[in-house]
N, C-alpha and C positions, 0 to 999 in steps of 0.2 A: 731245776734248782737256782734259787737265787731270785726268783721274782718278788718276794716279799722284802728282801733286804735292798733290792734294786729301787722298788717304789720307795721305800724311806729315802734313800741316797737322793734321787731325783726331787722328792717334795721337799728334802732340807734343801737343797740347791735353788728350788726354785719355789719358793712359799708362796708366791703369788698364783702359782697355778692350781687348778682345779683337777684332781684325778678322777676319770669315770672308768671305772671296772667293766670292760667288755667281754671279760671271761665268761660273764653270764650270758653271753650270745651261743657257747657251745651246745650242742644238740647231743644231748646224755642219754641213754637208753631208759626209755619209758618217760623220757619229758619231751614235751611240745618243742617245737623250735621257737625261738623268740626273734621279734623283729627289731630293728633300729627303730628308734624314735622318729618321727618324720622330720625333725630339723637335722638330723644326721644327714639326709639326703639331699638336701640343698644346696646347691654348687657352692655358694659362699658360706656355710656354715663353719668350715674350716680354713685355717691361715697358715702363712708360712712358718708362724711362731707356736703353732701346735706341735705336738711330740706324740707320737703313737710309740709304746713300750712293749715289748715283747721279748722273747728268748731267742737265744742262737738257733738258727734253721728254721726261723718262724713257718716257712712254708709247709713243714711238717707237721705242724700243731694248730696253726690259726683254721678255722673251718672256712669253705669256700665263701661263705657270705661275709666273712669280715675281708677275706682276701679280696674279693671283687670290689668291696668298699674300699678299701684302700687304693688299688688301682683305679678306680672311676670318681671317687669322691674325695678322696683326703689330700690337702695341700700342704701339709706339713712335713716336719722331719722324723724321721723314723731311728728310734734308739733301740738298740738289741743287746741285752744282757746276758752274761752266762757266767758262772762262777767254776764252771768245768773245764778242763784240761783239753779244750779242741786243738788239734795242730794243724788244721786248714782253718783259713779265714771265712768266716760265715756269710760274707758280703763278695759275692762274685758279680762280674758282667761290668760292661759300660754305663755311664751316665747315673752313676749311684754317689754321687755328693751329699746326696740329701738322707743318706744312711750312716750312722755312726754305730761301730761296735764299740763296747763296753765290757770289760774282763780280762782275764790271764791270756792275753793275745802274744804271739809270737811275733806276725807281722802285722804290725800297725801301721796305718794311714794317718796322714795328718788330721782327719777329721774324728779318729779313734781315740780312745784312752783306755790305757792299762790300768785294771782295776781289778785286786786280787780279791778271791772269797775270804781270804783273811780280814781285809779291810770291810767286807760287807758284813760279816756274821760280828765282829768288834761293834761297829756302829750301831746295830739293832739289838745283839744280844748280851754281849759282855763289857759294854763301855761302864755300867754300872758299878761291876765289882773289880773293874781294872781301870778305873779312872786315872788320866795323866799323872795325877799326885801320886796314885798307888804305883805305877809304872817306875816313878824315879826316885820314890822313897822304900828303901829295903824295909823299913821299919812297919811300913803300911801294908806291905805285899801279904797275900794269904799263906798260912803254913799248913801244910799236911800233917798228919800223925806219926806217919812213916813207919807203920806196924808192918808192911811187907817190904821187900825188895822192889820188883819191879813188876808191871803191867803190861800186858800187850793185847789190846783191843781192836782187832782189825780183821774184816771179813774179804777183804779184797788182796789174796794171798800172793804180792809182787814177790819175785825172786829175791831180791838184792835186801827186803826188809826179813825173809824169812831166814836168809843167811845170819844177818847181822843178831837176830835175836836168837839163833843157835849159839851162835859164838859168845853172845853175851850171858848168856846160859851156865858158862862154864864158872863164873864169878858167882853165881847165887839162882836160887829159884825164882824163875819167871811164871806169872800167872797168864796164862792164854785165855782170854774171855771172849773171843769171837770166834770165826770158823777157822782161822788161821792158827797153826799150831807150833810153828817155827820149825827150821830144818834142822836135822840133828847135826850137832857138833862135829868137829874133826876128832873128838874124843871117843864118838860112838855111843855117848852116854846120855839119854834124854831125861835122866832122873829131875832134873832141874826146870823141863818143860811141863808145868801142870796146867792141866785143863781145869778151867771153874766156870761156874754160870754164876752170873751176877743178877739174872732176872731182868735187867735193863736192855732195851733196844738199842742200837748204835746213833739212832738220831735223836733220844731223848737225851740232851745235851747236858741238863743240870742234874739229873739221877747218875751221869756216867761222871760228872766233876766229884760228886760225893764218893763214888767208888774209888776216883784216881786219887782221893785225899788221903788214902788208907797206905799209900806207896810212896817209898823214897823216891824212886824213878818213874817214870811213864815213858813209855815208847811210843813216839807220835812223828816218825817219818813220813815225809810225804811219798804216795805212791809214785810219782814222776821223777826220773832220774835226770833227765836232760830238759826239761821246760822251763826255760828262764822267769817265767812269771806267775808259775802255779803254786800260791801257798793259802793252806786251807786254816780252817778254826783248830786245827789239831794241837798246835803248841799252845794255843790261847786257852785251850781246855785245861793244858797242864799247869799253866799259870794260875790259872782261874784255882786251881785244887792245892794249889802249894806243892807240888812234886816238881822234881829236877827233868826238865824234858830232855830226852835222847833225841836230836832231831837231825832230819836231812833233810834239805830242799834250796830253793834258788837262795 
């Protein structure tokens, strides 16, 4: 998660670099294995300024061929990105100064950088609709039509979010658009927890923004309760739709 966003951030910070996509090296079902170009196997093909970009815990996802190449032929730096809320550091062991982690880190080393998924998605997807001038000028911000009270579109049913939705339903009808349906409120009345189908997948962000625009409030709490740097696209989607976010996060 976040590889496309990570490539954009890296290419923006280092415009003089050329990106070669090694994901084509994957050996997929029904596809023949692909080989490195001969120059990749030359001892001086890479240098200390080259960067290998991967996702957290790359040993689980890189093919053995790429992993062997990294260990035997690659002379540069390794940058590992993720937008997920990992609690353990992705880089373990000694002699790892050439490896750098970028993401919502809890235990940052001096060669790492804390980057939230909110920052990644803003740069790649939402920067046009929420430019800096829009963010600071209330007259330019998106405005929804506020037809309905509140929407709750989550399929990761975290306890404190479910409880919050249940309690908020005592103020008005909440449309539950994902797998989660809210916890029964203290009153015992679930009448305001209304299950709906939008026909929109959770990862289809722009169509979800259109759905959010029909609501006065959007319930966009993060699923991590005590993670110091885990912030996702949820609150940006609420701002893009012009609804008021009900938010909880770092």
